[in-house]
VEXPANU-839605 format. One record per residue: x, y, z of N, C-alpha, C in turn. Coordinates in pm, whole numbers, plus 50000, padded with zeros to 5 digits. Example, Ala and Ser with C-alpha at 12.3 -4.5 7.8 and 13.67 -1.06 7.14 Angstrom:
BEGIN
513194943150780512304955050780513204967050780
512854977550708513674989450714512905000350787
***
This chain:
BEGIN
511455273249707511645258749701512225254549565
513185245349568513715239849444512705230049386
512925226149260512045216149199512055203249279
513225199449330513315187249410512525188649540
512595200349602511815202649724510315201649695
509905207249582508495206649544508085192149519
508945184449453508615170649420508405162149544
509095165549653508995157649776508145164649884
507455175249847506595182149943505375173549976
504705176950085503495169650122502315174350040
501255166550041500035170149968499485183350023
499515184950154498985197350212499845209350175
501165207550169502035218550130501775222849986
501585213149898501275216449758499925223349749
498965218649825497645224949824497695239549866
498515242749965498655256650009499295265149901
500285259649830500915267049721499915269949610
499045260249581498005262449480497095273949522
496615273249644495595282849688496165296849711
497495297849725498155310849729498625315249591
498365306549493498755308949353500265310949336
501015303849419502475303949404502945292349316
502025283349284502285271849198500975268049133
501045263949008499815259948939499815244948914
498635238748906498565224348874499225220748742
499135229648644499755226848514501275226948526
501825236948595503275237648616503765225148689
503035221448793503455209948873503375197048792
502325195448716502165183348637503265182148532
503615193048468504705192948370506025189248437
506245194448557507465191148630507525176348665
506405170648710506385156548748506545147648625
505935151348514506105143548392507555143848345
508225155048364509645156048328510485147048417
510155146348547510875137348638510665122848597
509445119348561509175105648518509985102348392
510015111648298510765109448174512255107248203
512755114348304514175113448335514515101148420
513675097848517514025087548614513405073848587
512265073448519511595060548501512375050348418
513155054648318513915044448243514795035748331
515295040948442516125033048533515275025648637
514235032248688513405026248792512385016348738
511855019348620510785011248560509575010348654
509225021648713508085022048804506755022848730
506745029048612505515030848534505485021548415
504345015348392504095007948268503545017348162
502615025948202501985035448111502025049248174
502505059148099502495073148143501395080248065
500485086648138499315092848075499495108048068
500485112347991500835126547986499675135247938
499025131347829497935139547774496765140247871
496425128947929495335128648028495685137548146
496915136448196497335144148312497285159148286
497755163448170497755177848139496335183048122
495465175048064494065179348050493415180648188
493665171148275493115171848411493705183548488
494985186248467495645197348535495055210748491
494785212248362494175224648311492795226748371
492035215848384490715216848445490825220748592
491745214348663491925217548805492365232048823
493255236648737493735250448747492615260348721
491785257448622490655266348591489695267248709
489445255948772488505255848885489095262749008
490355259649040490955265249160491275280149146
491665284349026492135298049007491025307748964
489845302548935488725311648907488405319549033
488055332249020487765340549139486715333949228
487005333649357486085327549452484725334449445
483695326449441482345331849433481865334049291
482765333049196482395334749055482105321248991
481425321748878481105309648804482405302648762
482435289748779483605281948741484525278648856
484445286448966485315283349079484825270949153
485745262149183485395250349261486655245149330
486535242649457487625236749535487155222949579
487725212649519487285198949544487925192749668
488845199749733489445194349854490935191949841
491515184649936492985183449946493675177349825
493005168849748493655162449634493445170049503
492785181349509492495188849387493795193849325
494095188949205495315192949134496555185049172
496415174849256497575167149305497875155449211
499075154549156499435143449067499685130549145
499015119949104499145106849168499345096149061
499525083749105499595072449014498655061549063
498435051548979497585040249013498285027348975
498195017549061498675004149028497914999148905
498624992348816498034989248686497114977148685
496534973548799495414964048800494114971148835
494154984548840492964992648870492464998448738
491264994948700490744998348567490545013348551
490985018448436490875032548402490255033848264
489155041048255488445042648128489355048848023
489415042147908490185046847791491685047147814
492155041347924493595040447951493945025747974
494965021047907495355007047915495545002448059
495024990548088495154984248220495644970148199
496914967448228497534954648193497524944248304
497364948648428497564939848545498944933348541
499884939948471501234934648463501334921648387
500394919148296500324906148230500404907248079
500814896448017500774895247871499354893947823
498534887347901497144884747862496354897647846
496614907647930495864920347925496724931947874
497774928847799498704939347758498054950047671
496934946847603496254956547517494844959747566
494554956447692493194958347745492974973047781
491924978947722491544992747751490114992547806
489924994447936488584993647995487645004447943
486375001447947485335011047908484795018648028
485185014348147484685020848269485835022348369
485725032448453486655034448563486305025348680
487315020848751487075014648881486445024948974
485755020249076485085029449168486065039349231
487255034649268488225043649333488705054249234
488795050849106489225060549006488175071448989
486915067348986485835077148977485865086649096
486155081449214486205089849333487405099249330
488545094349281489725102849270489505114049168
488815110949060488505121448961487585131949022
486615127449099485715136849165486475145649264
487525140049326488345147549420489325156849350
489405155849217490275164849141491705160249128
491995147649163493365142549151493755141149004
495045142048976495585141348840496325128148823
495945120548720496555107548696497775108748606
498955106048664500195106548586500435093648509
499925082448559500135069948488499825057848573
500055046048512499775033148574501105026348608
501215021548730502505016648778502665001448764
503924997548754504304983548737503944975548862
503764962648844503374953848954503814939648923
503794931349025503984917149002502804912248918
503064903548823502024899048730500744894848803
499634901048764498324898648824498334900448976
499274908449026499404911149170499694898449250
500244888349184500404875149246501864872649284
502454881649360503834879949404504304891949482
505534891449532506014901749624507284908749577
507714906549452508984912249409508844923249303
507754923149225507594931749107508724929249007
509204916949006510124912548901509254907148789
508784916248703507744912848606508374907248478
507954895148436508554889048318508134895448187
507074903348189506534909148065506924923948049
507044931148158507344945448152508674948948220
509374938948267510654941248331510514944248480
511594942648555511524944948700511514959748735
510744963148837510884976448897512054975748994
512814986849001514004987149085513794996349205
514364992449316514244999949440515035013049429
514415024649456515155037449446516365038349537
516405030349643517535030749736518725022549687
518455012949600519515004649543518934997749420
519395001749303518794997149178518984982249154
519844975749230520034961449215519044953349297
518174960249372517264953549465515804955549429
514964946449479513524947349452512904958549535
511794964249488511054973849568510014967049656
509894953749644508784946749706507624946249609
506554939649652505404938549563504174934049640
503054933249573502984934849429502894949449383
502664958649475502534972849438503904979549432
504884972749373506244977749375506444990249293
505784991249178505915003349097505365015449168
504255013749238503665024849314504605029649423
505185020249499506085023849608507335030849556
507915025449447509115031549391508845045549341
507685047549276507335060749223507155070949335
506495066949442506285076049555507605079349623
508435069149647509705071249715510655079949634
510595078949502511485086549415510965100349379
509815104249434509275117449407508715118749267
508135107949213507525108449080506025110549087
505475110849206504065113749229503915116449379
502755121549419502545125149559501825114249638
501505103649572500855092349635500395082949527
500025070949567499545061149472498485052749539
497675046149459496695036749511497085022849463
497225013649559497604999949528496604990149584
496954977449577496114966949633496954958149724
496284951749819496964944049922496124931649953
496644919849916495964907149942496664899350053
497984901050061498734894650168499934902950209
499814916150182500914925250216501384933650100
500644933649989501144939749866501214954949866
500634961549964500864975849987501974977750090
501914970150197502824972350310504244967350285
504384956250211505734951150182506544961350103
506044966149986506834976049912507004989149987
506024992950067506175005150146507365003650241
507454992250308508544989950403509904989550332
509974982950217511254981450148511694994150078
510755003350052511095015949984511105027950079
510805025850207510905036750304509765046650300
508535041950269507375050850269506275044950356
505115051250355503955046750432503005039050340
502545027550386501555019850311500425015750403
499195019350368498035016850454497065007050389
496864995550453495824986150414494604989050499
493534994050440492354997350522491654984750573
490654987050654489804976150698489164969650575
488934956550583488264949550474486914956050443
486684958750315485464965050264485354979850297
486364985850352486335000450373486345007550238
487125002250142487255008350010486764998449905
486035003349808485494994949703486614988949617
486464976149584487364969449491486694967449355
485554973749333484884972649204485764978549094
485964970948988486794975748879488284973248898
488624965348998490024961449020490164946948977
491174943948894491414930048854491754922248981
490934912449019491094906249151492204895849156
492734894049275493564882449306492734872949391
492234877949504491334870249590490274879749643
489044877949602487984887049645487754886449796
488164875449858488004874250003489094881550080
490224884150015491364889850085491844903150028
491364907049910491824919349845491404931849921
492344941249930492084954449987492674964949892
492054976449885492574987649806492954998749903
494155004549885494585014749979495725023349927
496115033350004497115043149960498545039849997
499465044649914500885045249945501285059849936
502025064850035502375078950041503665080750120
504125093250128505375095750202505125099550348
503885100650388503575103750527502215098050563
501975096650692500685091850739499585101650700
499865114550709498855124650675498455123550528
499435122050438499115120750296498325107950270
498695097150337497955084650322496505086450366
496305093650475494955096150524494125104250427
494735114150363493995122350268493575114350145
494455105550100494095097049985493015087250024
493155081150143492125071750188490775078450200
490775090650250489495097950261488845099550125
489635102250021489085104549889488505091849827
489045080149861488575067849798487635059849887
487255065450001486325058850092484905063150060
484025053550050482645056450014481835060350137
481945072850175481155077750287481345069250411
480235065850474480325057550594479615044250574
479655039150449479075026150421480145015550405
479845003550451480744992350433480494987050292
481474988050205481264984350066480824969750053
479774967749971479314954249942478254949250037
477874956950138476884952250234475684961550245
475854974350214474764983950235474584987550381
475464982650467475374985250610476314996850646
475865005750730476725016750772477855011550861
479045016650834480205012650912480065017551056
480585010051153480515014351293481205027751317
482305030051247483075042351267483405048251130
482705058651086483015064750956484435070050952
485045069750834486395075150820486265089650776
486435098650872486285112950847487595119750881
488505120050784489855125050809490015138750746
490435148450824490485162350776491895167350744
492925159950788494265164550755495255162150867
496455167150848497565164350939497295169251081
496565180051096496325185351231495625175151320
494795166751261494085156651340495035146651404
496075142751329496965132551384498155138651458
498325151851446499375158551523498945160951667
497645161151689497135163651823497505152051915
497955155252035498285144852131497005138052178
497035124652188495835117452233495485121252376
494195120652410493775124552545494245115152655
494705103452617495195093752715496415086852657
497205080052740498375072952685497945062652580
498765060952479498515050852378499015037352428
498145027452431498515014052472498725005452349
499945000652329500274992852211500714978952254
500154968752191500514955052219501694950552136
502544942352194503704936752125503564921552125
502874915852026502744901252022504064894651986
504524885652070505824879152050505664866551965
506624857651975506594844651908506534846051756
505364845551699505214845051554505874856851484
505614869051533506044880951461507524884451479
508084881751595509434886551625510474875551625
510094862851602511034851851618512074850851507
511654851751382512574849251272512744861851188
513594870751238513874883551173515394885051161
515844890751051517264893851039517694902051161
518784898351227519164905051353519284920251341
519884925151234520044939651219518684946351201
517824940351119516484945851095515664945551224
515744934551298514994933251422515404943851523
516694946251535517184956051631516664970051598
516644973551471516114986651430514644987751465
513884977351437512444977551466512184977751617
512944969751692512744968951836513094982251904
514174988551859514545001451916513485012151884
512885011351766511835020851730510625019251821
510275006751851509145004151941509455009252081
510635006352130510995010552266511075025852277
511525032352170511625046952171510265053552181
509215046152143507865051852148507445055052291
508105048852388507765051752528507955066552560
508905072852491509165087052516508015095952469
507125090252388505975097852338504695094052413
504845088352531503675084952611503035071652576
503745063252500503205050252462503495040052572
502485032152607502635021252703502635008152626
503675000052644503824987652569503374975752653
502684966252588502204954152654502664942152572
503614934352623504094922552551503274910252590
503034901552489502254889552515502534879352405
502304866352430502514855952328501394856252224
501674851152104500674851351998500574837651930
500204827252005500214813751948499164811351841
498004817851849496914814951755497284818051611
498134827951591498454832551456499264822151379
499954813251451500754803051384499914794751288
498644792651320497794783651242497094790451126
497364803151101496624810350997497244809050859
498484804950850499154804550720498434795450621
498094783550666497464773950574496084778650527
495164782550614493854787050564493944799450477
494834808750511495004820650428495484816750289
496404807250283496914802450154495814795550074
495004787450140493904780750070492954790750005
492624801350077491694811350022492314818249901
493554822749915494194830049805494374821249682
494844809049701495064800149588493764797049515
492734793349589491464789449527490794801249458
490774812849523490134824649465490824828749335
492154829049336492884833449218492644823949101
492744810949125492554801349016491124801948964
490154803449053488754804349010488534816148917
489104827648952488934839548867489554837348729
490744831748725491424829948596490754818948512
490144809248578489354799348505488094805748446
487384813348529486154819848485486404829748373
487594835748372487944845448267488334838548137
488504825248142488864817748024490344817947991
491174822548085492604823948061493394811548103
492924805248209493674793848263492784781548267
493244770348213494594767848163494784770748013
493754776147947493824777847802495044785747756
495444795947834496584804347796497714803147899
497884791247950498884789048055500274793648014
500614792247887501954795947841502184811047845
501114819047855501264833547856501534839147996
501504830548098501804834948234503294833248264
503804841748353505134839448406505154826448484
506314820548499506404807248561505864807048703
506194817148783505754816848923504244817948936
503624826448855502164828048861501474815548807
501984810148698501414797748641501464786348742
502564785248815502704774748915501664776349025
501444788349071500494790549180499054788549133
498764791949009497414789148957497184774148948
498214766748914498094752148912497864746849053
498534752649151498344748449291496914750949337
496294761549285494924764649323493934753949285
494254746149182493364735249140493314724149244
494294723649332494404712749427493764715849563
493264728049581492624731549708491234725049716
490994717449820489704710649837488644720449887
487424718149845486314726949884486144727150036
486334715750102486184715350248487244723850316
488474723950263489534732150321489254747050300
488714750350184488374764350155487274769350249
486224761350265485124765450351485554766250497
486404757050539486914757350677487764769850699
488524773750597489334785950608488464798250625
487364798850551486444810250565485824810650704
485534799050761484984798550896486004803550999
487244799250983488294803651076488474818751070
488294824150952488544838350932487534847151006
486334842051026485264850451082485604856251218
486354848851298486684853451433488184855851450
488884856851338490344858251347490754870951421
490014881751401490394894351466490324893251618
489394884851668489314882951813490544875551863
491034865751785492234858551826493454867751821
493464876851724494604885851709494774894551832
493664899951883493714908751999493334901552128
492724889752116492204882852233493254876152318
494494874752267495564868652346496244878852438
495824891352427496524901852502496234901052651
497184905152733496954905652878496094917652914
495604917853034494924930053081495944941353091
495594953853054494254958053015494044957152863
493694945052813493594943052668492534951952606
491514955852683490474964152626490954978152594
492154981952642492654995352621493594996352501
493954985052440494914985452331494384993052211
495205002352161494845009452039495415002651914
496494994951930497114988651814498114978351860
498574970051764499674960951784500844965951700
502054964551750503254968551676504094956151648
504384953851520505164942051479506064946151362
507054938051328507884941151213507074941351083
507434950150992506804950350859507584941750762
508904941250777509744933050690510774925650773
510934912550749511914904850826513334906450773
513454911950653514734914050588514684927350514
515844932950485515884944550397515674939750253
515514949050162515194945450023516224935849964
515784924049919516724914649856517144919249717
518194913249666518604915649529517544910349433
517424916449317516434912249219516634897549182
517864893049180518164879249139517954869049250
517774873549374517654864349487516274857849492
516244844749504514984837449519514824831649659
515934830249732515904825149868516764833949958
516414834450086517184841950185517364833150308
518384836050385518624828750508518374838050626
517444834150713517094842050831517214833050953
518034837251048518234829551172518594815151140
519434813251038519924799851004518974791650920
517804797050888516844789450808516724795550669
516874787150567516744791450429515274790650386
514754801350328513354801250286513184810150163
512124807750083511884816049966511624830550005
512064839749921511824853949945510334856649962
509514850349878508064852249885507524848850023
507874837050073507384832550204507864841750315
509124845850307509684854450411508954867750420
508664873950306508034887150307506544886650338
505884875550304504444874350329504114870950474
505014864050541504704858050671504164868150773
504754880050776504364890050875503154898250833
502774897350707501734906050653500364899250646
500344886250622499084879250599498084880150714
498524879950840497534880250948496534891650939
496954903550899496034914950892494974913050784
495354906750672494374903950567493404893250611
493934882850674493084871850719492084876650825
492544885350915491684890251023490824902250982
491034907550861490244918550804490504932050871
491504933150956491744945451031492644954950952
492584967950981493474977450913494904975950963
495864979050874497284978150910498054988450829
499114993550888499915003850821501385000850842
502185002650737503635001650747504205015750747
505115018250842505695031550856507215030150868
507995038750804509455037750813509945039050958
510965031150993511485032151131513005032051136
513665032951021515125033451024515735027550899
517085026450900517835021450786518925011950834
519235002150750520344993150780521675000250756
522764993850794524084999650771524365001550622
523704993450539523854994550394522945005250334
522165012150421521315023050373519985018550317
519505006650357518235001550306517135003850411
515935007950367514855011150461514354999050538
513885001850659513244991850745511904997450789
510874988850794509544993550830508984986850955
508134993951024507394988651138505924988151097
505234977651139503834975851103502934977551226
501874984951209500884986951315499564980851271
498984972351355497694966051328496664971551424
495494974851373494464980751457493234972051468
492394975351564491074969051572490254973551451
489134967051427488314970151310487934984951305
488064990851186487625004451157488395015151233
489655012651264490425022251344491575028351263
491345031151135492395036851052492905050151104
492025058451156492465071551204493415070151324
493125060651412494005058151526495375053451477
495385044551378496645039851323497445051351262
496775060451194497455071851135498085080651244
497385082251354497915090351464499155083851524
499115070651543500275063751599501425063851499
501095061651371502135061951267502815075551264
502045086151281502625099651281503595101251397
503285095251512504185096151627505525089651595
505495078351523506745071951482507475080251378
506725086951291507325095351187508145106851248
507705111851361508425122851423509855118651459
510025105951493511365100851526512105096051401
511345092351298511945087051175511265093251053
511485106051029510845112750915511325107150783
510515109250678510855104150546512195109750499
513005100950442514275104950382514215102550232
514775111850156514795110250011515925100849970
515645091849879516745083649827517655092149741
518915088349734519855095749649519635091649504
519145101049425518775098049287519805102949187
520945107449236521955113249148522535103349050
522505090249085523095080348997522095075048895
520835079248906519835074148812519955080848676
***
């Protein structure tokens, strides 16, 4: 394998090379750090590169994996042992700067790891660095006014999406084998779709958000970005706290017990029934993007998928309550932290404006939004025709447009001009509001060579089913490497 082949290999492929001693964690880490040094100046995917930390972790992983089996010192921590990854820079890392993409936290060095970081360390993962994001995760472009914009590996003049844009760009460009991001209204799935990778938003409370700089505690999710469904599943397994629902002490109805690619390669025992909610999700999409997504859905019939189309009127009313929750939660956190309005001038204009808007949300509207949210998942799946009880997932577009130019603030879709932010959030927010798991998976490319994504939404606690369906789509649309020769 060439260095490029190694850089784009799967987590399981790298693990096999380690255990056959054909590749060492130290060799791999040095190679990935060299790629970051060469490619990051153009992509701006990383805010902080943790070379010393990564090499120290790699040496430890190598010592544990390469010690003779059965002898003192040997330890195999599982699929992520020795695997270089990245973290979105709003996830706290002990003794490593965590900026949240902001001027306010530009010199903040946490004293403790976030819960997910502690779990990744226990799994033996190697931290290459902290990735760029939209300031305080409060946007969808990763056009950061303090650290500069992250650029899409498929076209450097375009956004990677956000807010986990640095993570998506790094994964797509082969600068790490996966990343952990956050998703409040699509911030994992939007950049995954625009960069041509897989982005998984787990069920609400499946993964701990302790130690993550919050945007909205009611809507925040922590999850993986990777180049395949299998890799996403392995990362999710590492950051999932057993079979407990985080923050409740209650055991989850369905534990997430994912063992690897073989689980999702197996054909399901019965046909997969997928719902196609119309109206809200499919009405206002760029024609070229819509055709690619629609053809991908129809092609799934060849893999034994049964499609059920139905109207989705209830979702139309979710935009306002979802917005009320996000605005109020974000402003409350920044007020409690003493940053807003005291340091209003230190925020980028777009984030400052939205924090100001949060002051105007009435308590009655916020409480009503929380009430609506409690049964949202029933409305999401409850509009389905019979046999609605058999549906394993819903399939909808992940992005209504291909990646816009970094300078674009508005786009025109089906004759209607709207802000880029609103356009990219519209299809993603329902899954956060309803608390259900959702995954974005690549499904094709535009004539200009820009990635297009399809989104799958599942019933509560059905991440493994979503991974299996996503894998079926991957077989028709496997990951493609962006051309990095011009970087």
